LOZAPA-925746 format. One line per field, with one value per residue: residue number from 1; residue in three letters; x negated, z, y of N, C-alpha, C in turn. Coordinates in Angstrom, 3 decimals. Example, Ala and Ser with C-alpha at 12.3 -4.5 7.8 and 13.67 -1.06 7.14 Angstrom:
! residues 2
resi	1; 2 .
resn	ALA; SER .
n_c1	-13.190; -12.850 .
n_c3	7.800; 7.080 .
n_c2	-5.690; -2.250 .
ca_c1	-12.300; -13.670 .
ca_c3	7.800; 7.140 .
ca_c2	-4.500; -1.060 .
c_c1	-13.200; -12.900 .
c_c3	7.800; 7.870 .
c_c2	-3.300; 0.030 .
This chain:
! residues 260
resi	1; 2; 3; 4; 5; 6; 7; 8; 9; 10; 11; 12; 13; 14; 15; 16; 17; 18; 19; 20; 21; 22; 23; 24; 25; 26; 27; 28; 29; 30; 31; 32; 33; 34; 35; 36; 37; 38; 39; 40; 41; 42; 43; 44; 45; 46; 47; 48; 49; 50; 51; 52; 53; 54; 55; 56; 57; 58; 59; 60; 61; 62; 63; 64; 65; 66; 67; 68; 69; 70; 71; 72; 73; 74; 75; 76; 77; 78; 79; 80; 81; 82; 83; 84; 85; 86; 87; 88; 89; 90; 91; 92; 93; 94; 95; 96; 97; 98; 99; 100; 101; 102; 103; 104; 105; 106; 107; 108; 109; 110; 111; 112; 113; 114; 115; 116; 117; 118; 119; 120; 121; 122; 123; 124; 125; 126; 127; 128; 129; 130; 131; 132; 133; 134; 135; 136; 137; 138; 139; 140; 141; 142; 143; 144; 145; 146; 147; 148; 149; 150; 151; 152; 153; 154; 155; 156; 157; 158; 159; 160; 161; 162; 163; 164; 165; 166; 167; 168; 169; 170; 171; 172; 173; 174; 175; 176; 177; 178; 179; 180; 181; 182; 183; 184; 185; 186; 187; 188; 189; 190; 191; 192; 193; 194; 195; 196; 197; 198; 199; 200; 201; 202; 203; 204; 205; 206; 207; 208; 209; 210; 211; 212; 213; 214; 215; 216; 217; 218; 219; 220; 221; 222; 223; 224; 225; 226; 227; 228; 229; 230; 231; 232; 233; 234; 235; 236; 237; 238; 239; 240; 241; 242; 243; 244; 245; 246; 247; 248; 249; 250; 251; 252; 253; 254; 255; 256; 257; 258; 259; 260 .
resn	UNK; UNK; UNK; UNK; UNK; UNK; UNK; UNK; UNK; UNK; UNK; UNK; UNK; UNK; UNK; UNK; UNK; UNK; UNK; UNK; UNK; UNK; UNK; UNK; UNK; UNK; UNK; UNK; UNK; UNK; UNK; UNK; UNK; UNK; UNK; UNK; UNK; UNK; UNK; UNK; UNK; UNK; UNK; UNK; UNK; UNK; UNK; UNK; UNK; UNK; UNK; UNK; UNK; UNK; UNK; UNK; UNK; UNK; UNK; UNK; UNK; UNK; UNK; UNK; UNK; UNK; UNK; UNK; UNK; UNK; UNK; UNK; UNK; UNK; UNK; UNK; UNK; UNK; UNK; UNK; UNK; UNK; UNK; UNK; UNK; UNK; UNK; UNK; UNK; UNK; UNK; UNK; UNK; UNK; UNK; UNK; UNK; UNK; UNK; UNK; UNK; UNK; UNK; UNK; UNK; UNK; UNK; UNK; UNK; UNK; UNK; UNK; UNK; UNK; UNK; UNK; UNK; UNK; UNK; UNK; UNK; UNK; UNK; UNK; UNK; UNK; UNK; UNK; UNK; UNK; UNK; UNK; UNK; UNK; UNK; UNK; UNK; UNK; UNK; UNK; UNK; UNK; UNK; UNK; UNK; UNK; UNK; UNK; UNK; UNK; UNK; UNK; UNK; UNK; UNK; UNK; UNK; UNK; UNK; UNK; UNK; UNK; UNK; UNK; UNK; UNK; UNK; UNK; UNK; UNK; UNK; UNK; UNK; UNK; UNK; UNK; UNK; UNK; UNK; UNK; UNK; UNK; UNK; UNK; UNK; UNK; UNK; UNK; UNK; UNK; UNK; UNK; UNK; UNK; UNK; UNK; UNK; UNK; UNK; UNK; UNK; UNK; UNK; UNK; UNK; UNK; UNK; UNK; UNK; UNK; UNK; UNK; UNK; UNK; UNK; UNK; UNK; UNK; UNK; UNK; UNK; UNK; UNK; UNK; UNK; UNK; UNK; UNK; UNK; UNK; UNK; UNK; UNK; UNK; UNK; UNK; UNK; UNK; UNK; UNK; UNK; UNK; UNK; UNK; UNK; UNK; UNK; UNK; UNK; UNK; UNK; UNK; UNK; UNK; UNK; UNK; UNK; UNK; UNK; UNK .
n_c1	-51.923; -49.300; -48.488; -45.319; -43.087; -42.945; -40.594; -41.012; -41.794; -40.059; -37.471; -34.174; -31.788; -29.113; -27.314; -25.397; -22.788; -21.449; -17.938; -16.264; -14.762; -12.745; -11.653; -9.030; -8.318; -9.318; -9.603; -6.839; -5.659; -4.292; -2.504; 0.063; -0.226; -1.067; -0.820; -3.937; -5.947; -8.517; -10.146; -9.728; -10.710; -13.427; -14.139; -13.629; -15.541; -17.880; -17.697; -17.911; -20.567; -21.887; -21.301; -22.813; -25.391; -25.470; -25.500; -28.066; -29.018; -30.869; -29.730; -29.443; -28.515; -27.061; -27.493; -25.118; -21.997; -19.849; -18.172; -17.367; -14.901; -14.774; -17.264; -18.026; -17.749; -20.117; -21.070; -20.367; -22.264; -24.758; -26.541; -28.361; -30.878; -33.014; -36.100; -35.193; -33.326; -30.366; -28.925; -25.597; -22.998; -20.618; -17.244; -15.431; -15.468; -15.638; -17.016; -19.602; -21.674; -22.276; -24.282; -26.874; -28.144; -28.369; -30.144; -32.512; -32.945; -33.287; -35.505; -37.404; -37.567; -39.182; -38.258; -37.914; -36.490; -33.809; -31.257; -27.784; -27.050; -25.562; -22.398; -20.012; -20.194; -19.267; -20.557; -18.929; -17.867; -19.604; -20.744; -23.002; -24.166; -26.319; -28.344; -26.498; -24.498; -21.512; -19.490; -17.179; -14.787; -13.234; -11.108; -13.049; -15.474; -17.113; -17.566; -19.981; -21.636; -21.776; -23.215; -25.693; -26.331; -26.614; -28.970; -30.807; -30.732; -31.534; -34.255; -34.874; -34.280; -31.545; -28.227; -25.570; -22.105; -19.286; -16.091; -12.720; -10.352; -7.139; -4.994; -6.240; -8.615; -11.512; -13.880; -14.617; -12.411; -10.761; -12.150; -14.734; -17.700; -18.658; -21.205; -22.255; -22.069; -19.645; -16.629; -14.086; -10.786; -8.139; -6.294; -4.458; -5.427; -7.680; -9.400; -9.503; -10.650; -13.236; -14.621; -16.233; -14.702; -12.160; -11.466; -8.430; -7.524; -6.093; -4.699; -4.363; -6.486; -8.211; -9.712; -11.909; -14.959; -17.838; -21.071; -23.324; -25.306; -26.750; -24.742; -23.020; -20.398; -18.492; -15.237; -12.072; -9.765; -7.237; -7.021; -6.310; -5.693; -7.510; -9.891; -9.550; -9.547; -12.132; -13.667; -12.970; -14.252; -16.829; -18.206; -19.731; -17.766; -17.259; -15.010; -13.581; -11.775; -10.595; -8.566; -7.908; -9.549; -8.721; -6.319; -7.118; -7.868; -10.211; -12.639; -14.355; -16.740; -17.359; -18.184; -20.858; -24.251; -26.004; -29.313; -31.266 .
n_c3	-10.660; -12.384; -12.423; -11.536; -14.061; -14.835; -14.956; -17.456; -19.114; -18.655; -20.022; -21.041; -18.884; -18.050; -15.362; -14.725; -13.661; -14.078; -14.139; -11.314; -10.976; -9.189; -9.586; -9.677; -7.040; -6.228; -4.546; -4.272; -4.041; -4.636; -6.529; -7.713; -7.242; -9.946; -12.127; -13.021; -15.674; -15.568; -17.451; -19.777; -18.794; -18.551; -21.253; -22.067; -20.544; -21.703; -24.196; -23.391; -22.418; -24.825; -26.169; -24.682; -25.244; -28.015; -28.108; -27.406; -24.868; -22.484; -20.994; -17.775; -16.047; -12.989; -10.269; -10.134; -8.393; -7.429; -5.293; -4.544; -5.177; -6.072; -7.078; -9.712; -10.061; -10.131; -9.952; -7.528; -5.682; -5.622; -5.988; -8.436; -8.853; -10.795; -9.904; -7.602; -5.717; -4.096; -1.839; -1.413; 1.143; 1.837; 2.890; 3.099; 4.518; 3.091; 0.804; 1.423; 1.086; -1.618; -2.075; -1.579; -3.691; -5.619; -4.394; -4.471; -7.226; -8.057; -6.570; -7.709; -10.139; -9.616; -8.455; -5.934; -2.952; -0.841; 1.710; 2.460; 5.714; 7.460; 8.105; 5.448; 1.969; -1.435; -4.653; -6.767; -6.077; -6.773; -8.989; -11.313; -12.780; -14.622; -12.561; -10.612; -8.284; -7.952; -5.316; -4.010; -1.441; -0.004; 0.623; 0.759; 1.060; 3.374; 5.452; 6.965; 5.424; 3.076; 3.959; 4.522; 1.942; 0.656; 1.836; 0.998; -1.845; -2.248; -2.181; -4.718; -6.138; -6.432; -6.095; -3.959; -4.306; -2.492; -3.124; -2.561; -2.681; -4.017; -3.354; -4.865; -5.848; -6.208; -6.887; -9.592; -10.591; -10.904; -12.343; -14.806; -16.732; -19.812; -22.418; -22.719; -20.222; -19.452; -17.565; -17.313; -16.620; -14.277; -13.002; -10.822; -9.093; -7.781; -5.744; -7.309; -6.731; -5.969; -8.248; -11.286; -13.568; -15.157; -17.626; -18.960; -19.163; -21.818; -21.164; -18.192; -18.161; -19.801; -18.238; -17.651; -18.714; -20.059; -20.375; -22.875; -24.449; -26.074; -27.817; -27.627; -26.340; -24.147; -23.976; -22.650; -24.227; -23.450; -23.556; -26.030; -27.208; -26.047; -27.012; -29.740; -29.791; -28.815; -30.800; -32.930; -32.102; -32.671; -31.284; -30.936; -30.472; -28.590; -28.192; -25.792; -24.620; -21.461; -19.943; -17.974; -15.844; -15.260; -14.036; -11.487; -10.586; -11.819; -14.103; -17.081; -16.125; -13.699; -14.143; -14.589; -13.786; -14.836; -15.698; -16.714 .
n_c2	-40.966; -39.366; -35.896; -34.450; -33.136; -29.612; -26.833; -25.746; -27.788; -29.880; -31.815; -30.731; -31.857; -34.006; -35.196; -38.039; -40.309; -43.503; -44.199; -45.601; -48.863; -48.580; -46.127; -45.127; -44.882; -42.506; -39.300; -37.109; -33.806; -31.346; -32.095; -34.346; -37.857; -39.953; -42.829; -44.251; -45.203; -47.251; -48.502; -47.009; -44.603; -45.251; -45.473; -42.849; -41.547; -42.531; -41.263; -38.629; -38.604; -39.138; -36.766; -34.923; -35.862; -35.528; -32.801; -32.301; -32.901; -34.716; -37.592; -38.799; -41.586; -42.100; -44.483; -47.199; -46.842; -48.495; -48.892; -46.416; -44.397; -41.700; -41.224; -40.646; -37.945; -36.141; -33.540; -32.422; -33.174; -31.889; -28.812; -27.286; -25.011; -23.500; -24.705; -25.776; -28.034; -28.271; -30.228; -31.238; -31.049; -32.993; -32.497; -34.450; -37.532; -39.983; -39.337; -38.763; -40.798; -40.555; -38.761; -39.725; -41.271; -39.331; -37.612; -39.149; -39.210; -36.464; -35.865; -37.581; -36.312; -34.216; -31.915; -29.366; -30.281; -29.630; -29.309; -28.746; -28.258; -26.938; -26.626; -27.326; -28.128; -28.369; -29.057; -28.342; -25.940; -23.984; -21.639; -20.692; -17.786; -16.294; -14.351; -14.189; -15.918; -17.351; -18.408; -20.595; -20.192; -22.738; -25.631; -27.487; -26.228; -24.206; -21.213; -21.278; -22.954; -21.435; -19.230; -20.414; -21.361; -18.916; -17.929; -19.889; -19.759; -17.193; -17.314; -17.948; -15.745; -15.263; -13.966; -14.489; -14.536; -14.675; -16.189; -16.231; -18.857; -19.826; -22.247; -24.359; -26.899; -26.575; -23.901; -24.047; -25.252; -23.166; -21.202; -20.628; -19.943; -18.363; -18.738; -16.125; -15.089; -14.041; -14.331; -16.809; -17.851; -18.701; -16.275; -16.297; -18.174; -17.329; -14.873; -12.092; -9.678; -9.991; -10.288; -9.108; -9.062; -11.057; -13.117; -14.250; -17.578; -19.520; -21.819; -23.861; -25.830; -24.551; -22.959; -24.374; -24.589; -25.940; -25.016; -25.687; -24.701; -21.766; -20.971; -23.025; -24.973; -27.087; -28.334; -29.409; -31.691; -31.068; -28.384; -26.953; -24.425; -22.703; -23.837; -23.349; -20.525; -19.926; -21.087; -19.423; -17.176; -17.710; -19.650; -22.863; -25.417; -28.257; -30.835; -32.912; -35.756; -36.096; -37.116; -39.059; -38.451; -35.898; -36.395; -36.772; -34.333; -33.699; -32.228; -30.963; -29.940; -31.199; -33.763; -33.986; -32.991; -30.365; -29.755; -27.428 .
ca_c1	-50.473; -49.012; -47.721; -43.969; -43.006; -42.354; -39.420; -41.395; -41.979; -39.011; -36.371; -32.852; -31.329; -27.774; -27.102; -24.027; -22.591; -20.308; -16.800; -16.036; -13.517; -11.750; -11.404; -7.633; -8.199; -9.944; -8.853; -6.092; -5.328; -3.336; -1.646; 0.684; -0.970; -0.571; -1.597; -5.182; -6.417; -9.963; -10.816; -9.700; -11.632; -14.787; -14.360; -13.707; -16.835; -18.872; -17.597; -18.452; -22.025; -22.310; -21.227; -23.981; -26.579; -25.400; -25.849; -29.494; -29.352; -31.269; -28.780; -29.892; -27.373; -27.325; -27.145; -23.681; -21.402; -18.534; -17.342; -17.094; -13.977; -15.035; -18.682; -18.238; -17.730; -21.461; -21.355; -20.123; -23.306; -26.010; -26.639; -29.729; -31.173; -34.422; -36.800; -34.659; -32.114; -29.721; -27.984; -24.339; -22.569; -19.174; -16.375; -14.665; -16.447; -15.778; -17.876; -20.973; -22.665; -22.594; -25.413; -28.175; -28.790; -28.708; -31.369; -33.644; -33.168; -33.851; -36.859; -38.241; -37.729; -40.160; -37.635; -37.974; -35.192; -33.362; -29.869; -26.871; -26.819; -24.738; -21.083; -19.736; -20.211; -19.211; -21.154; -17.890; -17.541; -20.743; -20.827; -24.179; -24.066; -27.521; -28.865; -25.361; -23.920; -20.189; -19.313; -15.802; -14.304; -12.185; -10.930; -14.248; -16.671; -16.779; -18.400; -21.326; -22.401; -22.029; -24.304; -26.944; -26.604; -27.099; -30.379; -31.614; -30.828; -32.272; -35.665; -34.991; -33.839; -30.131; -27.300; -24.348; -20.867; -18.185; -14.803; -11.668; -9.490; -5.724; -4.282; -6.913; -9.633; -12.851; -14.000; -14.639; -11.044; -10.108; -12.867; -16.106; -18.287; -19.081; -22.650; -22.651; -21.909; -18.289; -15.875; -12.789; -10.126; -6.728; -6.351; -3.642; -6.108; -8.866; -9.371; -10.201; -11.341; -14.650; -15.181; -16.286; -13.618; -11.831; -10.683; -7.369; -7.533; -4.820; -4.041; -5.164; -7.732; -9.091; -10.601; -13.031; -15.871; -19.188; -22.016; -24.368; -26.341; -26.485; -23.457; -22.362; -19.620; -17.674; -13.946; -11.174; -8.725; -6.005; -7.079; -6.489; -5.660; -8.803; -10.878; -9.332; -9.971; -13.598; -14.187; -12.777; -15.230; -18.152; -18.834; -19.703; -16.934; -17.115; -13.792; -13.554; -10.563; -10.915; -7.242; -7.844; -10.227; -7.880; -5.298; -7.733; -8.354; -11.527; -12.724; -15.574; -17.946; -17.669; -18.678; -22.306; -25.077; -26.913; -30.583; -31.918 .
ca_c3	-10.711; -13.112; -11.707; -12.093; -15.008; -14.342; -15.725; -18.817; -19.910; -18.367; -20.983; -20.490; -18.362; -17.464; -14.486; -14.758; -13.062; -14.675; -13.205; -10.547; -11.274; -8.214; -9.849; -9.387; -5.611; -5.950; -3.723; -4.893; -3.012; -5.075; -7.583; -7.379; -7.739; -11.152; -12.473; -13.741; -16.444; -15.360; -18.693; -20.634; -18.195; -18.909; -22.653; -22.121; -19.988; -22.745; -25.193; -22.737; -22.433; -26.217; -26.482; -24.078; -25.999; -29.328; -27.906; -27.135; -23.464; -22.044; -19.974; -16.773; -15.374; -11.595; -9.945; -9.987; -7.055; -7.697; -4.088; -4.269; -6.250; -6.585; -7.401; -11.054; -10.015; -9.587; -9.727; -6.132; -4.791; -5.609; -6.738; -8.912; -9.212; -11.162; -9.441; -6.276; -5.662; -2.796; -1.668; -0.831; 2.407; 1.652; 4.062; 3.090; 4.900; 2.076; -0.282; 1.905; 0.502; -3.002; -2.146; -1.414; -4.950; -6.298; -3.752; -5.016; -8.621; -8.195; -6.014; -8.741; -11.225; -9.198; -7.921; -4.494; -2.461; 0.488; 1.852; 3.312; 6.991; 8.263; 7.476; 4.328; 0.641; -2.643; -5.791; -7.631; -5.631; -7.067; -10.398; -11.534; -13.964; -14.541; -11.197; -9.693; -7.990; -7.340; -4.444; -3.562; -0.098; -0.328; 1.646; 0.737; 1.297; 4.412; 5.587; 7.427; 4.285; 2.159; 4.525; 4.305; 0.511; 0.342; 2.227; 0.172; -3.227; -2.261; -2.453; -6.180; -6.737; -6.745; -5.175; -3.814; -4.147; -2.075; -3.781; -1.887; -3.612; -3.682; -3.722; -5.871; -5.230; -6.250; -7.667; -11.024; -10.988; -11.182; -13.310; -15.198; -17.490; -21.182; -22.548; -22.572; -18.828; -19.141; -16.760; -17.845; -15.589; -13.932; -11.957; -9.652; -8.233; -7.141; -5.334; -8.400; -6.262; -5.816; -9.580; -12.134; -14.534; -15.360; -18.833; -18.662; -20.019; -22.479; -20.439; -16.995; -18.472; -20.485; -17.230; -17.447; -19.854; -19.735; -21.298; -23.287; -25.166; -26.238; -28.505; -27.612; -25.131; -24.090; -23.350; -22.633; -25.249; -22.908; -23.695; -27.468; -27.579; -25.642; -27.978; -31.006; -29.624; -28.705; -32.138; -33.716; -31.636; -33.140; -30.470; -31.362; -29.427; -28.570; -27.464; -25.290; -23.901; -20.119; -19.309; -16.773; -14.758; -14.920; -13.105; -10.159; -10.437; -12.431; -15.318; -17.841; -15.386; -12.522; -14.539; -14.806; -13.226; -15.898; -15.207; -17.920 .
ca_c2	-40.712; -38.145; -34.876; -34.294; -32.034; -28.369; -26.416; -25.405; -29.006; -30.840; -31.728; -30.435; -33.146; -34.095; -36.341; -38.554; -41.623; -44.176; -44.263; -46.814; -49.587; -48.132; -44.707; -44.772; -44.593; -41.218; -38.358; -36.020; -32.821; -30.329; -32.643; -35.625; -39.009; -40.610; -44.021; -43.991; -46.351; -47.270; -48.883; -45.825; -43.635; -45.653; -45.092; -41.384; -41.151; -42.821; -40.199; -37.428; -38.745; -38.975; -35.339; -34.282; -36.274; -34.892; -31.391; -32.192; -33.126; -36.045; -38.031; -39.752; -42.199; -42.443; -45.875; -47.441; -46.705; -49.068; -48.831; -45.005; -44.008; -40.354; -41.097; -40.126; -36.480; -35.922; -32.123; -32.054; -33.682; -31.128; -27.551; -27.120; -23.624; -23.520; -25.908; -26.091; -28.849; -28.154; -31.321; -30.790; -31.637; -33.203; -32.438; -35.694; -38.559; -41.024; -38.896; -38.546; -41.707; -40.223; -37.827; -40.371; -41.634; -38.079; -37.132; -39.895; -38.841; -35.114; -35.940; -38.188; -35.341; -33.220; -30.710; -29.148; -30.729; -29.250; -29.727; -27.994; -28.944; -26.033; -26.608; -28.221; -27.514; -29.180; -28.369; -27.795; -24.586; -23.105; -21.261; -19.850; -16.927; -15.485; -14.291; -14.158; -17.225; -17.256; -19.570; -20.626; -20.565; -23.689; -26.660; -28.322; -25.406; -23.230; -20.012; -21.618; -23.463; -20.329; -18.430; -21.140; -21.331; -17.571; -17.845; -20.791; -19.301; -15.919; -17.625; -18.064; -14.494; -15.296; -13.292; -15.276; -13.771; -15.568; -15.980; -16.978; -19.573; -19.960; -23.468; -25.182; -27.735; -25.984; -22.670; -24.357; -25.559; -21.891; -20.367; -20.938; -18.836; -18.616; -18.537; -14.724; -14.696; -13.589; -15.286; -17.201; -18.637; -18.507; -15.251; -16.608; -19.140; -16.747; -13.473; -11.418; -8.471; -10.323; -10.511; -7.916; -9.223; -12.455; -13.358; -15.206; -18.760; -19.773; -22.894; -24.125; -26.532; -23.610; -22.369; -25.297; -24.548; -26.391; -24.385; -26.624; -23.971; -20.342; -20.806; -24.327; -25.219; -28.296; -28.096; -30.565; -31.770; -30.500; -26.926; -26.719; -23.008; -22.141; -24.325; -22.631; -19.146; -19.878; -21.362; -18.206; -16.187; -18.089; -20.687; -24.260; -26.015; -29.709; -31.178; -34.289; -36.152; -36.592; -37.121; -39.903; -37.729; -34.748; -36.863; -36.727; -32.956; -33.570; -31.415; -31.237; -29.550; -32.006; -35.084; -33.957; -31.929; -29.946; -29.222; -26.872 .
c_c1	-50.211; -48.199; -46.335; -43.917; -42.446; -41.230; -39.759; -41.498; -40.873; -37.889; -35.071; -32.186; -29.929; -27.691; -25.639; -23.983; -21.344; -19.169; -16.676; -14.783; -12.383; -11.381; -10.002; -7.399; -8.816; -9.011; -8.097; -5.598; -4.207; -2.443; -1.005; -0.137; -0.261; -1.368; -2.817; -5.636; -7.948; -10.714; -10.842; -10.665; -13.073; -15.102; -14.460; -15.043; -17.952; -18.872; -18.149; -19.977; -22.560; -22.303; -22.431; -25.246; -26.614; -25.798; -27.310; -29.915; -29.808; -30.344; -29.440; -28.670; -27.773; -26.946; -25.640; -23.233; -19.970; -17.598; -16.978; -16.205; -14.280; -16.475; -18.974; -18.313; -19.034; -21.768; -21.239; -21.295; -24.528; -25.847; -28.093; -29.905; -32.665; -35.058; -36.305; -33.368; -31.570; -28.664; -26.748; -24.050; -21.062; -18.400; -15.544; -15.624; -16.678; -16.753; -19.334; -21.976; -23.063; -23.895; -26.757; -28.864; -29.158; -29.994; -32.589; -33.972; -33.801; -35.248; -37.814; -38.476; -38.728; -39.569; -37.907; -36.583; -34.960; -31.890; -29.077; -26.645; -26.092; -23.378; -21.000; -19.691; -20.121; -19.810; -20.135; -17.437; -18.624; -20.859; -21.981; -24.039; -25.247; -28.077; -27.754; -24.809; -22.592; -19.951; -17.921; -15.650; -13.091; -11.983; -12.155; -15.524; -16.320; -17.845; -19.817; -22.200; -22.717; -23.152; -25.646; -27.313; -27.149; -28.571; -31.269; -31.803; -31.496; -33.745; -35.915; -34.422; -32.374; -29.326; -25.999; -23.169; -19.760; -16.874; -13.769; -10.716; -8.062; -5.181; -4.922; -8.115; -10.969; -12.835; -13.934; -13.333; -10.375; -10.813; -14.244; -16.632; -18.632; -20.584; -23.117; -22.488; -20.535; -17.516; -14.523; -12.095; -8.660; -6.665; -5.573; -4.363; -7.298; -8.592; -10.185; -10.927; -12.838; -15.371; -15.254; -15.160; -13.296; -10.928; -9.665; -7.412; -6.146; -4.009; -4.903; -6.489; -8.697; -10.011; -11.866; -13.884; -17.253; -20.135; -23.154; -25.518; -25.931; -25.149; -22.621; -21.671; -18.820; -16.376; -13.094; -10.167; -7.396; -6.007; -7.250; -6.494; -6.955; -9.885; -10.768; -9.839; -11.495; -14.260; -14.097; -13.783; -16.667; -18.877; -18.722; -19.012; -16.850; -15.917; -13.850; -12.241; -10.976; -9.635; -7.204; -8.523; -9.431; -6.748; -5.795; -8.365; -9.774; -11.478; -14.089; -16.842; -18.334; -18.182; -20.175; -22.948; -26.085; -28.141; -31.369; -33.436 .
c_c3	-11.396; -12.272; -12.326; -13.029; -14.366; -15.287; -17.181; -19.704; -19.703; -19.405; -20.287; -20.129; -17.775; -16.618; -14.560; -13.966; -13.686; -13.660; -12.543; -11.051; -10.331; -8.399; -9.451; -7.921; -5.235; -5.232; -4.602; -3.782; -3.430; -6.203; -7.075; -7.961; -8.943; -11.389; -13.314; -14.401; -16.376; -16.637; -19.680; -20.102; -18.554; -20.351; -22.798; -21.583; -20.998; -23.797; -24.652; -22.772; -23.846; -26.627; -25.902; -24.873; -27.371; -29.247; -27.494; -25.699; -23.247; -20.900; -19.072; -16.037; -13.973; -11.334; -9.770; -8.539; -7.144; -6.494; -3.710; -5.390; -6.873; -7.043; -8.771; -11.069; -9.396; -9.290; -8.255; -5.212; -4.660; -6.424; -7.136; -9.419; -9.520; -10.724; -8.070; -6.400; -4.245; -2.691; -0.930; 0.474; 2.342; 2.958; 4.192; 3.393; 3.835; 0.960; 0.143; 1.267; -0.940; -3.128; -2.205; -2.736; -5.763; -5.715; -4.315; -6.431; -8.759; -7.581; -7.049; -9.913; -10.871; -8.698; -6.423; -3.932; -1.040; 0.589; 2.688; 4.580; 7.980; 7.573; 6.311; 3.012; -0.418; -3.793; -6.751; -7.241; -5.984; -8.576; -10.577; -12.850; -13.923; -13.124; -10.158; -9.520; -7.289; -6.557; -3.824; -2.091; -0.319; 0.833; 1.731; 1.096; 2.287; 4.548; 6.033; 6.272; 3.290; 2.662; 4.304; 2.824; 0.092; 0.673; 1.318; -1.241; -3.346; -2.547; -3.946; -6.878; -7.102; -5.662; -5.143; -3.546; -3.741; -2.761; -3.071; -2.914; -3.086; -4.226; -4.903; -5.224; -5.104; -7.040; -9.161; -11.502; -11.495; -12.252; -13.611; -15.983; -18.892; -21.301; -22.390; -21.147; -18.467; -18.467; -17.401; -16.811; -15.440; -12.768; -10.697; -8.654; -7.480; -6.695; -6.354; -7.950; -6.069; -7.151; -10.375; -13.156; -14.584; -16.578; -18.551; -19.673; -20.600; -21.795; -19.237; -17.284; -19.252; -19.532; -17.052; -18.705; -19.378; -20.786; -21.592; -24.019; -25.342; -26.926; -28.452; -26.275; -25.287; -23.384; -23.461; -23.773; -24.753; -22.928; -25.169; -27.869; -27.187; -26.625; -29.294; -30.913; -29.564; -30.040; -33.012; -33.338; -31.984; -32.293; -31.157; -30.247; -29.616; -27.682; -27.057; -24.542; -22.560; -19.290; -18.017; -15.586; -14.318; -13.986; -11.661; -9.885; -10.945; -13.660; -15.973; -17.072; -14.334; -12.853; -14.793; -13.968; -14.310; -15.299; -16.410; -17.867 .
c_c2	-39.373; -37.188; -34.771; -33.108; -30.779; -27.964; -26.146; -26.642; -30.034; -30.723; -31.368; -31.755; -33.021; -35.354; -36.754; -39.859; -42.257; -44.277; -45.635; -47.532; -49.187; -46.657; -44.279; -44.448; -43.249; -40.259; -37.363; -35.101; -31.890; -30.813; -33.926; -36.763; -39.626; -41.888; -43.637; -45.281; -46.363; -47.632; -47.723; -44.774; -43.969; -45.276; -43.578; -40.893; -41.415; -41.716; -38.882; -37.465; -38.555; -37.511; -34.593; -34.604; -35.615; -33.422; -31.210; -32.384; -34.566; -36.439; -39.074; -40.282; -42.621; -43.893; -46.038; -47.273; -47.220; -49.012; -47.401; -44.450; -42.651; -40.152; -40.521; -38.599; -35.959; -34.454; -31.735; -32.377; -32.790; -29.845; -27.381; -25.700; -23.533; -24.826; -26.360; -26.904; -28.794; -29.254; -30.833; -31.514; -31.835; -33.129; -33.697; -36.841; -39.622; -40.635; -38.700; -39.499; -41.380; -39.434; -38.547; -40.681; -40.402; -37.511; -37.849; -39.441; -37.469; -35.049; -36.507; -37.249; -34.251; -31.925; -30.595; -29.424; -30.239; -29.622; -28.731; -28.811; -28.042; -25.937; -27.566; -27.472; -28.601; -28.378; -27.784; -26.406; -23.576; -22.893; -20.280; -19.104; -15.966; -15.521; -14.167; -15.567; -16.996; -18.541; -19.530; -20.951; -21.466; -24.650; -27.558; -27.561; -24.302; -22.145; -20.334; -22.094; -22.353; -19.438; -19.113; -21.145; -19.974; -17.432; -18.695; -20.242; -17.933; -16.154; -17.806; -16.839; -14.446; -14.583; -14.078; -14.352; -14.741; -15.176; -16.854; -17.585; -19.653; -21.274; -24.207; -25.845; -27.042; -24.681; -22.973; -24.972; -24.291; -21.072; -20.945; -19.740; -19.295; -18.348; -17.098; -14.214; -14.199; -14.709; -15.567; -18.076; -18.316; -17.525; -15.590; -17.513; -18.567; -15.321; -12.687; -10.152; -8.723; -10.416; -9.211; -7.894; -10.709; -12.551; -14.449; -16.354; -18.995; -20.866; -23.230; -24.830; -25.654; -22.862; -23.189; -25.344; -24.965; -25.845; -25.354; -25.942; -22.532; -20.074; -22.079; -24.559; -26.514; -27.956; -29.360; -30.501; -31.210; -28.976; -26.546; -25.250; -22.317; -22.565; -23.567; -21.192; -19.037; -20.180; -20.124; -17.129; -16.580; -19.117; -22.049; -25.037; -27.525; -30.031; -32.648; -34.533; -36.749; -36.703; -37.930; -39.226; -36.503; -35.149; -36.832; -35.358; -32.791; -32.682; -31.650; -30.861; -30.576; -33.394; -35.109; -32.861; -31.575; -29.273; -28.718; -27.021 .
């Protein structure tokens, strides 16, 4: 039996899951419910996957979860830090089954797998920037889970910085990071006193940047001014339309788990 690949030989991998036909039943918390076109969402997801592949990422598709409307938002299920995969602990009971298939996949990849079993945590509340990990205090992630995450990630040389959120779903709803480690987001949605700085995004969706490489980023078509500005700064900007997922508070980060 072959040994699992280590980080030096493992290809850059993105975990995704195709959207459920029941996507329109997904949970909404801070926005009004809108009609969702599941067929259009499937086409948008295909384009998203193509963008990842074009950027050089190997895409692994998780098993279908047609009975789980929010299953496409795979980022919430696991936090991967180096060779460590920390399985999340959803606070919403309907989302708990999403974690099992992710556990099987990261185990098969040869990662060390552990889990949050103290409190609740969604992966969308975790933003890794170098050796600093910003972690959101939200309606989905509580203090007990943040304490456990701090202990777990300390074993990989990471420092966790809790960030309190204001009226938004996840930390990555409010802010993300660029390839150089600088933060970009919406100041009104976070306690900026916990941050070294926060560049103001041109539009709310401009707070959602998915880093694909040293100079390559993915942004939503609903953030055209942010895309234009990042292009002017020399970034290779890939733009994707994810309008149907945005109706459910989704963004470009939550549709994948990137494992460098």
